[in-house]
N, C-alpha and C positions, 0 to 999 in steps of 0.2 A: 234614598236620599236624591237620586236623580229626578224622580217624579216630583219630590218636595220642592226642589230648586226650580223646576219647571213651573210649578204652581206659583212660585214667588215671582219669577221673572215675566211669565205670561198670565197674569191672573184672570184677564177677560176671556181667555179660551176655555176656562173651566166654569163659565157662567152661562146660564140659559140666554140665548140671543133675544128672546122675546121681552126680557126684562131690561134690556140695555137702552139707553138714549141714543140719539143719532151720533153724538159725539163719541160716546163709548163704542158704538159699532165701528166708527172710523178707526178708533185706537185698537179695536179688536182685530181689524183687518191688518193693521200695521204689526201687531203682535204675531199674527199667523204668518206673515211674510218673514219676519224675523225668525221665527221658530223654524220655518221650512228652509231658509237659508243656512241656519246653524246646522240643521240636520244634513243638509247637502255637503257642507264643508266637513262635518264629522265622517259621512260616507266616503268622501274622496280621501280623507286622511287615512281611513281604514284600508281603502283599496291600495293606496300608495305603500302603506306598511306592508300589506300582503305581497305586493309585487316586489318589494325590496327583499322580504324573506325569501321569496321564490328565487330571486337572482342570487342571493347568498347561498342558497341551497345548491343551486346550479354550479356556482363557483367552487363550493366544497366538493361536490361530485367530481368536477373536472380536476381539481387538485388531487383527489384520491386516485383517479385513473392515471394521472401523470406519475404520482409517487409509486403505484403499483408497477408500471412498466413504461418508463420515459420513452423508449425508443418505439414501441407500439403506439403510444399515445400521439408522438410527433408523426408517425406514418399515417395514422387515421386522420390527423389534421391536414396532411398534405393531400390525401384521397379526397377529403371533403372539399377542400379548396379547389382541386382539379375538377370535381363534378360542377361545382358552381361556375367555375370559368367556362367549362364547356357548355353548359346550359345558357350562359350569358351570350357566348359566341353564337350559339344556335339561334337565339332570339335576334341577335344583331343581324345575322345572315338573313334570316327570314323577313326581317323588316327592310333590309336593303333590297331583297328580291321583290318585295311588295312595292317599294318605292320605284323601282325600275319598271315594274308593269304599269304602275300608275302613270309614270312619265311617258311611257310608250303610248298609252291610251290618250294622254293629253295631246301628244304630238299629232296623233291621227286625228283627233277632233279639230285641232288648229288647221291641219292640212285639208280636211274635208270643208271647213268654213271658207278657207281661202280659195280652194278649187271650186267651191259651189256644188260639191257632190253631196247627194243625200244619203250615200251608202259607201262603206268602205269596200264593198265587193261589187263588181259590175254585174248587173242583172239585165235580162232582156226586157224591154219595155212592153207593157200590156196594152 
């Protein structure tokens, strides 16, 4: 039935191109674009439905875990949250450390430019 309706909606796509007039070829290109756009929308709709089904399955699983042992479930949530917070703090500290090093390097460059020194460490002239 789907292939049948496709033939009705996009008749020029099922005809040999060499038999078409220039006007029909333009119309065929339009039909091809419409068909691919329709296929893309259908694919996105299916993907969205699959994602929703997966989300609902995860929620059901979480609910089962909670109902089986509420205290253990809450403890696990707290542990997960703690791990995430520690990881975020570690990244933040690493970024701050990197910023400090960059600022120090920038200050050295500015000082070198102001002082006219070509090097940050004194060397014997050759």
